[in-house]
Backbone bond lengths (Angstrom), bond angles and torsions (degrees), N, CA, C in turn:
res aa  C-N    CA-C-N  psi(-1)  N-CA   C-N-CA  omega(-1)  CA-C   N-CA-C  phi
1 M - - - 1.460 - - 1.500 109.03 -
2 W 1.359 118.99 135.71 1.463 121.99 179.73 1.527 110.96 -72.69
3 A 1.346 114.15 145.33 1.446 118.70 177.33 1.487 108.60 -76.07
4 K 1.329 117.08 156.24 1.441 122.69 176.71 1.492 110.59 -66.80
5 V 1.293 113.87 153.67 1.471 120.45 -175.71 1.557 110.68 -62.21
6 N 1.333 116.47 -32.34 1.458 118.79 -176.50 1.519 113.22 -67.92
7 T 1.291 117.76 -8.21 1.494 120.46 174.77 1.548 111.17 -74.02
8 Q 1.347 114.02 -14.65 1.491 118.31 -179.66 1.554 111.50 -81.76
9 K 1.278 118.04 -11.18 1.450 122.42 -175.09 1.553 111.45 -55.02
10 P 1.349 118.93 -47.22 1.455 118.89 178.81 1.567 112.49 -62.37
11 L 1.351 115.46 -33.37 1.461 119.18 177.27 1.525 112.02 -61.78
12 F 1.332 115.39 -51.05 1.379 119.03 -178.71 1.537 115.11 -70.71
13 A 1.325 112.98 -24.32 1.473 117.11 174.97 1.479 112.53 -68.16
14 V 1.294 118.37 -18.72 1.462 124.69 174.36 1.482 112.29 -97.81
15 M 1.304 119.42 -45.44 1.486 123.47 -171.88 1.534 110.27 -69.01
16 I 1.318 116.82 -45.99 1.474 116.41 -175.04 1.523 113.58 -68.44
17 P 1.301 122.27 -40.52 1.431 120.59 170.93 1.523 115.19 -61.42
18 L 1.358 113.46 -38.04 1.454 117.07 179.30 1.521 112.55 -63.30
19 I 1.320 117.10 -43.39 1.431 121.74 179.54 1.586 108.82 -67.19
20 A 1.320 115.82 -43.59 1.479 118.37 173.52 1.465 115.43 -55.57
21 L 1.370 113.27 -44.02 1.479 119.51 -179.99 1.541 111.98 -61.46
22 T 1.334 116.56 -38.16 1.472 119.72 -177.85 1.533 108.57 -69.57
23 W 1.310 118.22 -39.81 1.513 118.31 175.53 1.490 112.53 -63.51
24 V 1.297 117.20 -39.40 1.491 120.81 178.09 1.482 109.21 -64.83
25 S 1.321 116.23 -42.97 1.529 121.53 -179.94 1.533 111.99 -62.23
26 L 1.320 115.41 -41.67 1.481 119.77 178.65 1.530 108.70 -70.47
27 L 1.315 121.00 -36.51 1.464 119.06 173.33 1.494 114.44 -61.49
28 I 1.406 113.15 -43.89 1.463 115.88 179.38 1.546 111.51 -63.76
29 W 1.310 113.51 -43.64 1.478 121.59 -178.93 1.512 108.99 -61.33
30 G 1.388 118.38 -40.10 1.414 119.51 179.41 1.459 116.28 -70.97
31 L 1.376 117.21 -16.24 1.488 120.20 176.42 1.514 111.88 -100.48
32 S 1.339 117.24 0.24 1.469 120.79 -178.37 1.496 109.49 -91.54
33 P 1.373 114.67 169.31 1.513 118.28 174.49 1.508 116.19 -61.45
34 Y 1.320 113.13 -15.92 1.513 117.55 179.75 1.504 112.11 -92.85
35 A 1.298 118.87 14.69 1.490 120.37 -175.14 1.542 110.25 -62.64
36 R 1.327 117.23 -26.26 1.451 117.32 -179.86 1.478 116.54 -60.07
37 F 1.337 117.02 -22.88 1.431 123.89 177.89 1.573 113.71 -72.12
38 L 1.313 115.78 -9.35 1.470 124.21 172.23 1.437 111.33 -88.93
39 S 1.367 117.77 -8.51 1.481 120.83 -174.64 1.484 110.13 -116.18
40 H 1.344 115.83 144.03 1.513 116.79 175.86 1.484 114.26 -68.45
41 E 1.351 115.89 -9.63 1.468 119.45 175.99 1.534 112.00 -63.52
42 S 1.316 115.90 -21.90 1.522 118.61 -179.22 1.515 107.95 -72.15
43 L 1.315 123.35 -11.53 1.403 125.02 177.36 1.525 113.60 -81.63
44 E 1.317 115.35 -10.94 1.461 118.48 178.84 1.508 110.52 -61.49
45 G 1.310 115.72 130.56 1.473 120.64 178.40 1.535 113.63 81.76
46 V 1.355 118.59 -3.06 1.468 121.98 179.64 1.454 107.77 -91.86
47 H 1.271 119.41 124.28 1.513 124.62 177.98 1.546 111.46 -91.24
48 L 1.326 117.02 149.64 1.409 121.59 -177.15 1.507 114.94 -46.29
49 E 1.350 116.73 -42.38 1.425 119.19 -173.44 1.518 115.07 -75.24
50 H 1.417 114.78 -10.43 1.463 119.67 177.67 1.504 112.32 -120.82
51 S 1.310 116.44 30.00 1.443 120.95 -170.11 1.522 116.55 -101.74
52 T 1.396 116.56 -6.69 1.443 118.50 -170.85 1.524 113.04 -58.66
53 G 1.343 116.09 -48.02 1.461 120.47 -179.43 1.492 116.39 -58.53
54 V 1.388 112.82 -48.59 1.483 117.81 -179.45 1.541 110.44 -66.00
55 L 1.352 117.93 -42.51 1.457 121.30 178.46 1.543 110.09 -58.80
56 T 1.279 116.77 -45.61 1.466 119.93 178.84 1.499 114.35 -54.16
57 I 1.315 113.93 -46.99 1.495 119.78 -179.79 1.550 107.32 -64.95
58 M 1.323 119.08 -45.13 1.421 122.33 -175.42 1.548 109.99 -67.73
59 V 1.297 120.17 -37.26 1.387 120.88 177.59 1.526 111.84 -68.29
60 A 1.393 117.49 -31.97 1.439 120.72 172.99 1.525 110.55 -61.62
61 G 1.314 114.52 -41.12 1.501 118.63 177.56 1.510 112.48 -66.45
62 W 1.376 112.93 -39.23 1.466 118.22 174.46 1.551 112.89 -59.05
63 T 1.335 115.94 -40.61 1.508 118.86 178.57 1.477 109.70 -64.89
64 L 1.316 120.36 -39.63 1.485 121.89 174.06 1.514 111.04 -57.56
65 M 1.304 114.62 -44.25 1.493 119.16 -178.54 1.573 109.26 -64.24
66 L 1.379 115.47 -36.80 1.447 117.16 176.59 1.526 112.30 -58.18
67 V 1.268 114.50 -51.10 1.468 119.20 -177.85 1.527 110.11 -59.16
68 A 1.354 114.65 -43.01 1.489 119.37 -178.30 1.509 111.63 -68.12
69 M 1.335 117.82 -44.53 1.454 121.13 -169.06 1.548 113.32 -93.85
70 M 1.359 117.43 -40.37 1.444 120.45 -170.92 1.526 113.66 -95.79
71 L 1.300 119.10 -31.64 1.468 117.20 177.52 1.538 114.42 -60.35
72 P 1.349 118.78 -41.44 1.411 116.53 176.08 1.514 114.68 -60.29
73 T 1.347 118.31 -30.72 1.502 121.40 177.72 1.541 111.57 -68.82
74 T 1.355 116.35 -25.40 1.460 117.68 -176.24 1.524 114.17 -105.91
75 L 1.373 115.70 8.19 1.500 118.39 177.47 1.446 114.56 -54.97
76 P 1.384 123.57 -38.73 1.478 121.13 178.86 1.518 111.11 -58.06
77 L 1.355 120.53 -43.36 1.414 119.26 179.81 1.508 110.53 -66.08
78 I 1.382 117.07 -44.66 1.477 119.88 -176.83 1.537 107.31 -62.09
79 S 1.317 117.79 -40.39 1.492 119.12 -178.45 1.479 112.54 -67.97
80 L 1.322 119.05 -36.40 1.444 124.38 177.73 1.474 109.17 -68.67
81 F 1.326 118.62 -45.14 1.456 121.00 -178.75 1.543 109.31 -61.66
82 Y 1.367 116.43 -42.23 1.492 120.67 177.88 1.542 110.54 -60.13
83 S 1.332 118.33 -37.47 1.459 119.70 177.63 1.516 110.37 -65.22
84 I 1.304 119.54 -39.29 1.466 124.32 -178.31 1.468 110.40 -64.22
85 I 1.330 117.68 -40.36 1.479 121.47 -172.05 1.530 111.82 -103.84
86 A 1.353 115.85 15.37 1.439 122.13 -172.50 1.576 113.04 -60.86
87 Q 1.337 117.18 -26.16 1.427 119.90 -178.53 1.595 112.58 -87.28
88 R 1.275 116.43 -5.44 1.466 119.57 -177.94 1.564 110.69 -83.46
89 A 1.281 116.83 141.24 1.439 119.43 -177.85 1.510 114.16 -69.73
90 N 1.332 114.42 -23.82 1.478 119.36 -178.14 1.537 112.34 -101.73
91 R 1.392 117.73 24.81 1.440 120.67 -175.78 1.465 114.75 -58.51
92 G 1.309 116.62 -33.59 1.489 118.63 178.29 1.543 111.76 -63.71
93 R 1.339 115.88 -41.50 1.418 122.36 -178.80 1.578 108.08 -67.79
94 L 1.232 115.93 -41.63 1.506 118.01 -179.23 1.469 111.17 -65.02
95 V 1.352 121.66 -38.79 1.437 122.64 175.50 1.452 112.33 -64.38
96 L 1.385 113.71 -41.69 1.496 119.61 178.11 1.493 112.33 -59.77
97 L 1.325 118.72 -42.21 1.441 124.77 178.60 1.530 109.63 -66.51
98 L 1.281 119.76 -39.38 1.452 122.99 171.64 1.491 111.03 -54.39
99 L 1.303 116.27 -50.28 1.486 121.61 -179.58 1.487 112.57 -62.84
100 V 1.298 117.03 -40.43 1.493 122.37 -179.50 1.542 107.57 -66.97
101 G 1.264 121.15 -44.26 1.433 123.19 175.55 1.478 112.49 -59.07
102 Y 1.319 116.67 -48.75 1.426 121.86 -178.89 1.569 111.71 -61.79
103 L 1.313 118.93 -47.37 1.398 124.64 178.83 1.512 115.19 -67.98
104 S 1.357 114.21 -34.81 1.468 117.33 -177.34 1.525 112.07 -67.27
105 I 1.320 117.02 -38.08 1.457 118.75 -178.69 1.509 109.28 -72.12
106 W 1.320 118.33 -34.14 1.503 122.29 174.90 1.561 110.22 -68.89
107 T 1.362 117.82 -33.67 1.401 122.66 -179.60 1.534 108.62 -66.50
108 V 1.347 117.01 -44.43 1.432 122.62 178.84 1.538 109.50 -60.47
109 F 1.319 119.21 -45.86 1.389 121.16 171.69 1.529 115.07 -54.34
110 G 1.367 115.31 -44.41 1.479 119.23 176.68 1.461 111.66 -60.97
111 V 1.326 122.39 -41.36 1.448 124.99 -179.41 1.565 108.25 -61.85
112 L 1.345 115.17 -43.55 1.490 117.45 -178.70 1.534 110.27 -64.55
113 V 1.367 114.79 -42.96 1.482 116.41 -179.36 1.500 113.43 -66.68
114 H 1.375 116.92 -38.52 1.436 119.40 177.10 1.527 112.02 -64.09
115 V 1.324 117.74 -42.89 1.420 120.75 173.98 1.557 112.68 -56.93
116 G 1.353 116.23 -48.02 1.378 123.96 177.45 1.522 112.50 -57.88
117 D 1.332 115.52 -39.19 1.451 123.45 177.60 1.559 111.86 -66.29
118 L 1.343 110.67 -38.71 1.513 113.51 176.80 1.489 112.35 -67.38
119 V 1.323 117.57 -37.97 1.489 124.39 173.94 1.529 110.50 -55.44
120 L 1.368 114.72 -46.07 1.377 119.94 -177.86 1.597 112.19 -64.59
121 H 1.321 114.99 -40.55 1.421 120.00 177.00 1.475 112.14 -62.57
122 N 1.317 116.18 -39.08 1.479 120.84 175.92 1.570 112.98 -65.42
123 L 1.360 115.64 -39.04 1.414 120.59 174.76 1.467 110.35 -66.39
124 A 1.306 119.73 -38.06 1.472 122.35 -179.75 1.529 113.63 -61.72
125 E 1.297 115.84 -27.71 1.496 121.23 177.71 1.548 109.56 -67.20
126 Q 1.318 114.11 -23.57 1.481 117.32 -177.74 1.561 107.67 -96.18
127 A 1.372 119.01 -23.21 1.401 122.61 177.17 1.464 111.10 -123.06
128 M 1.315 120.65 93.07 1.475 122.68 -165.38 1.563 109.23 -68.43
129 W 1.326 118.45 -21.43 1.485 117.11 177.15 1.509 114.08 -63.33
130 L 1.403 114.77 -27.19 1.429 119.35 175.50 1.536 108.07 -74.93
131 H 1.291 115.85 -36.21 1.491 119.95 -177.61 1.542 111.06 -70.98
132 D 1.282 118.46 -43.14 1.413 124.12 -170.34 1.546 114.47 -83.54
133 H 1.363 117.57 -23.65 1.434 119.08 -175.26 1.512 109.68 -119.52
134 Q 1.308 115.33 171.46 1.424 118.76 -171.25 1.567 113.20 -101.54
135 F 1.342 116.00 38.80 1.488 118.14 179.54 1.543 110.71 -67.19
136 I 1.355 117.59 -34.75 1.430 118.00 178.96 1.465 111.21 -66.89
137 A 1.352 120.40 -36.82 1.455 121.81 174.48 1.480 112.07 -65.09
138 A 1.368 117.05 -40.08 1.444 119.44 178.94 1.534 112.20 -67.62
139 A 1.300 115.16 -39.30 1.495 118.05 176.00 1.525 111.03 -63.23
140 T 1.357 116.21 -39.44 1.455 118.25 -179.70 1.546 110.42 -64.51
141 L 1.384 115.89 -43.64 1.467 117.11 177.51 1.507 113.08 -62.61
142 L 1.300 116.97 -38.78 1.478 120.10 -179.79 1.550 110.66 -67.23
143 L 1.361 116.39 -39.97 1.431 119.34 176.90 1.465 112.58 -62.56
144 A 1.361 116.22 -44.95 1.419 121.19 -179.48 1.572 111.98 -66.19
145 G 1.316 115.12 -35.31 1.464 119.99 179.06 1.555 109.73 -68.54
146 L 1.324 116.41 -49.01 1.502 119.51 176.74 1.534 114.06 -57.42
147 Y 1.362 114.09 -39.64 1.485 115.37 -175.51 1.501 112.46 -70.61
148 Q 1.381 115.74 -18.82 1.500 117.99 176.87 1.526 111.24 -63.93
149 F 1.335 118.95 -16.75 1.446 123.21 -177.58 1.549 109.78 -105.92
150 S 1.317 121.57 3.45 1.479 121.46 -172.76 1.536 108.51 -83.58
151 P 1.330 116.94 146.40 1.435 120.89 174.25 1.440 114.54 -59.10
152 L 1.351 119.53 -35.94 1.524 122.26 177.16 1.485 108.84 -60.34
153 K 1.331 117.98 -41.44 1.489 118.24 179.95 1.483 111.59 -58.00
154 Y 1.396 117.23 -45.74 1.483 119.70 -175.22 1.545 110.41 -73.27
155 K 1.341 118.44 -33.67 1.413 120.87 175.46 1.533 113.34 -60.90
156 C 1.340 114.39 -45.35 1.461 118.36 -179.46 1.517 109.98 -72.93
157 L 1.341 118.26 -34.44 1.451 122.28 176.36 1.509 112.23 -63.14
158 D 1.328 118.32 -38.42 1.409 121.83 -179.91 1.573 110.15 -67.81
159 K 1.319 115.19 -35.35 1.461 117.96 174.96 1.534 113.70 -63.69
160 C 1.339 111.67 -40.69 1.474 118.06 -179.90 1.545 111.81 -68.00
161 R 1.342 114.91 -32.07 1.474 120.65 -177.22 1.497 113.55 -83.46
162 S 1.377 116.17 -1.55 1.461 120.60 179.53 1.474 111.77 -123.55
163 P 1.379 119.54 69.79 1.404 121.50 -169.18 1.595 111.99 -66.25
164 L 1.382 118.59 -33.42 1.434 120.36 178.68 1.519 112.64 -64.07
165 S 1.279 115.15 -49.64 1.531 116.97 -179.13 1.508 108.26 -69.66
166 F 1.286 121.41 -28.86 1.446 121.83 179.17 1.546 109.42 -68.95
167 I 1.335 116.48 -46.08 1.487 117.88 176.16 1.500 113.46 -61.64
168 M 1.350 116.48 -42.81 1.493 121.05 -176.67 1.563 109.64 -64.59
169 S 1.317 117.39 -30.21 1.446 119.26 -178.13 1.541 112.62 -86.30
170 H 1.328 119.70 -8.95 1.422 123.68 -179.66 1.478 116.15 -123.09
171 W 1.336 117.15 -5.70 1.503 120.67 -172.83 1.525 106.48 -123.84
172 R 1.354 111.27 119.78 1.473 119.74 174.82 1.538 115.09 -110.37
173 G 1.346 116.67 -13.00 1.407 121.19 177.89 1.494 116.14 87.52
174 R 1.348 117.81 -13.14 1.444 122.68 177.43 1.577 108.35 -93.36
175 R 1.350 111.68 148.85 1.474 117.51 -175.28 1.522 106.86 43.97
176 D 1.317 111.68 60.53 1.459 120.47 -170.94 1.448 118.15 -60.82
177 L 1.390 115.68 -32.51 1.481 122.53 -177.10 1.552 107.06 -63.85
178 G 1.332 115.49 -55.83 1.459 119.94 -179.27 1.467 113.17 -63.21
179 Q 1.356 119.65 -43.14 1.421 122.52 176.42 1.527 115.22 -59.36
180 S 1.348 115.09 -34.74 1.495 118.90 178.76 1.508 110.84 -67.79
181 F 1.330 114.72 -43.02 1.471 118.44 174.27 1.473 112.64 -58.42
182 L 1.361 116.45 -50.82 1.450 120.69 -178.14 1.585 112.33 -64.21
183 L 1.308 114.56 -34.77 1.524 117.52 175.32 1.548 109.44 -58.00
184 G 1.339 116.78 -43.43 1.450 118.98 175.24 1.423 114.14 -64.13
185 V 1.350 118.24 -42.70 1.445 121.42 178.13 1.555 112.83 -60.62
186 H 1.333 114.28 -44.46 1.489 118.17 -179.20 1.518 111.58 -66.85
187 H 1.316 113.99 -40.30 1.483 120.02 178.18 1.561 108.00 -62.31
188 G 1.378 114.98 -45.88 1.435 118.15 177.01 1.510 114.02 -56.19
189 L 1.337 115.96 -41.41 1.526 119.10 -178.59 1.535 109.94 -63.22
190 F 1.293 114.21 -43.72 1.493 113.82 177.56 1.537 116.32 -68.72
191 C 1.354 108.48 -28.72 1.521 115.25 177.76 1.520 110.80 -70.95
192 I 1.369 114.81 -35.57 1.499 120.22 175.43 1.483 106.68 -68.49
193 G 1.331 120.66 -42.96 1.435 121.55 179.95 1.509 111.78 -61.72
194 C 1.310 116.91 -26.88 1.435 119.70 -177.22 1.570 109.37 -86.52
195 C 1.306 117.50 -36.10 1.452 120.16 -163.11 1.575 113.11 -123.07
196 W 1.288 120.75 2.87 1.484 119.30 -172.67 1.517 112.05 -62.62
197 A 1.370 117.26 -37.94 1.472 119.12 -177.89 1.546 111.81 -65.26
198 L 1.350 113.65 -40.31 1.476 117.63 178.42 1.513 111.16 -68.52
199 M 1.350 117.98 -34.36 1.483 118.73 176.71 1.514 110.65 -68.37
200 L 1.396 117.70 -31.34 1.429 118.66 176.50 1.572 113.95 -59.68
201 L 1.282 112.48 -24.97 1.508 118.24 175.61 1.509 110.94 -56.67
202 M 1.333 118.14 -28.66 1.399 120.17 -178.51 1.541 110.24 -69.43
203 F 1.372 116.41 -24.60 1.455 117.98 177.32 1.529 110.78 -90.88
204 G 1.371 117.07 -42.95 1.421 116.10 -175.44 1.494 116.21 -80.88
205 V 1.340 116.73 -17.33 1.467 117.69 -176.93 1.526 114.78 -119.83
206 A 1.370 114.32 -47.83 1.469 115.23 -171.31 1.547 113.21 -156.54
207 V 1.337 117.63 60.92 1.403 119.23 173.36 1.509 112.38 -60.74
208 G 1.343 118.84 131.68 1.406 121.44 177.08 1.519 114.40 89.19
209 S 1.320 119.46 -8.52 1.450 123.37 179.32 1.540 110.54 -74.89
210 F 1.293 113.94 116.63 1.503 120.04 -176.27 1.550 109.70 -61.99
211 S 1.323 115.79 -39.22 1.492 120.35 -177.66 1.498 108.64 -70.60
212 W 1.356 119.34 -35.91 1.459 121.08 179.55 1.526 109.59 -69.83
213 M 1.295 117.04 -38.24 1.442 118.61 177.15 1.546 112.73 -62.35
214 L 1.359 114.29 -43.52 1.533 117.74 173.70 1.446 111.15 -60.90
215 A 1.373 122.14 -43.90 1.439 122.79 -176.91 1.477 111.96 -68.10
216 L 1.325 117.97 -44.48 1.503 120.00 -177.40 1.516 109.87 -70.51
217 G 1.356 117.77 -38.26 1.473 122.89 -179.84 1.591 107.89 -63.09
218 A 1.313 117.62 -40.95 1.443 123.28 179.57 1.549 110.82 -66.07
219 V 1.295 114.74 -41.05 1.506 120.05 -179.14 1.508 108.87 -64.97
220 M 1.325 118.81 -48.10 1.417 122.29 -178.95 1.509 112.81 -67.65
221 A 1.230 119.83 -33.57 1.462 124.77 175.37 1.508 111.05 -65.81
222 I 1.311 117.13 -43.74 1.464 123.49 178.90 1.535 107.72 -65.56
223 E 1.292 118.80 -48.68 1.478 122.27 -178.17 1.548 110.01 -57.21
224 K 1.293 117.86 -40.33 1.430 122.78 -170.59 1.501 113.81 -88.80
225 N 1.342 117.66 -22.45 1.510 118.49 -167.30 1.510 113.35 -126.50
226 M 1.360 121.61 -26.97 1.391 119.15 -177.81 1.516 112.02 -82.59
227 P 1.369 117.26 147.47 1.447 120.00 -178.13 1.558 112.82 -53.69
228 W 1.311 117.98 -38.55 1.388 121.69 -179.71 1.532 115.83 -97.65
229 G 1.391 112.28 13.91 1.484 117.60 -170.12 1.522 113.16 -67.28
230 R 1.352 116.52 -26.82 1.494 120.74 -178.72 1.508 110.51 -65.81
231 R 1.335 118.64 -27.66 1.395 123.52 -175.44 1.579 110.90 -78.71
232 L 1.294 115.73 -9.07 1.435 120.86 177.88 1.555 112.77 -78.95
233 S 1.324 115.60 -22.23 1.467 119.90 -172.43 1.538 113.30 -60.55
234 A 1.325 116.35 -47.84 1.451 122.11 -176.60 1.524 111.64 -63.29
235 P 1.373 117.33 -55.37 1.496 116.80 179.06 1.537 112.32 -59.35
236 L 1.321 118.59 -32.84 1.402 118.98 179.31 1.582 109.29 -68.58
237 G 1.313 116.04 -37.74 1.448 122.56 175.79 1.532 112.30 -57.29
238 V 1.332 113.33 -48.15 1.485 120.85 177.22 1.564 110.33 -57.59
239 F 1.272 114.26 -47.74 1.484 119.32 -179.41 1.541 110.15 -58.87
240 L 1.346 117.67 -49.86 1.425 120.52 -178.37 1.556 113.24 -61.62
241 L 1.329 114.69 -43.70 1.441 120.28 174.71 1.502 114.15 -59.55
242 G 1.299 115.65 -42.22 1.483 117.43 177.37 1.546 110.95 -65.92
243 W 1.276 117.57 -43.73 1.476 122.25 178.79 1.524 111.53 -61.13
244 G 1.319 114.95 -44.57 1.416 121.67 179.61 1.555 115.16 -63.68
245 L 1.368 113.18 -43.97 1.446 118.56 172.97 1.508 114.40 -61.04
246 S 1.346 115.25 -43.97 1.469 120.52 -178.43 1.529 108.56 -63.36
247 L 1.328 116.00 -46.32 1.472 118.23 179.46 1.524 113.86 -63.26
248 A 1.357 116.88 -37.76 1.397 121.77 178.82 1.573 112.58 -66.34
249 L 1.305 113.33 -46.61 1.513 117.90 -179.42 1.553 110.46 -66.05
250 T 1.330 118.90 -40.11 1.369 122.93 179.79 1.530 111.60 -59.99
251 N 1.337 113.92 -41.87 1.511 118.10 -177.87 1.480 109.75 -74.19
252 M 1.372 119.23 -33.69 1.456 122.28 -179.44 1.518 106.97 -66.82
253 M 1.408 118.51 -44.21 1.429 118.40 176.15 1.446 116.13 -61.22
254 W 1.371 115.87 -36.11 1.436 118.43 177.17 1.501 112.22 -68.18
255 L 1.319 116.36 -37.66 1.489 122.43 -179.93 1.551 108.55 -65.35
256 L 1.261 119.01 -38.53 1.494 123.22 -174.40 1.552 111.15 -82.84
257 S 1.310 116.79 -15.01 1.417 122.65 -173.55 1.556 110.23 -79.33
């Protein structure tokens, strides 16, 4: 039997303030003297062998962005999962493990992307045309635009848009602590499959931009949760491809002039 909706009030009493707190924290961080650590530009001049400290701080900022941008997109699944386990005494721990699993897989993705971004910055020091022009940003926009039309994108998006069937296929209720964590990991993997290219825009275009975080967070939430959200993917892809082509052509003309 399903739990009544009012059993979700304690969940939202925690989740909503947590998400709001992360947005406020990011805003304060962005206005502070340490705002550069929210931007990939802070990797300029940092070599791989001396990068541990900077990467640690940047991954911490990335984790804050995950809570602010991605948790709102997965609230329907978290809410439904809480309803299913509402009668369990350890329901709070199970939800926490779900969140830890979800955020951990996104954090691993963030570490890999930050390391890749650092490698690109080191390469840019050897090829100044990469450093001085926005070909990387254009390539990121084109990649994100193309991915909006890929079958993998739609397969993962469909998984994210069907929280009940997703939970039923991954939750058996036995060994509930481990299963809760793995449920979060599996959901995170499909979420990455759906949104990784859009999240790369934070690196290629505007890491640390509060307005970009709001815009991308809203787009991903609409894609995953609104009844008409799936229809947003193609127009968004066209927009990103047009922007990427325009940026690439502009920079090529500037380079040749």
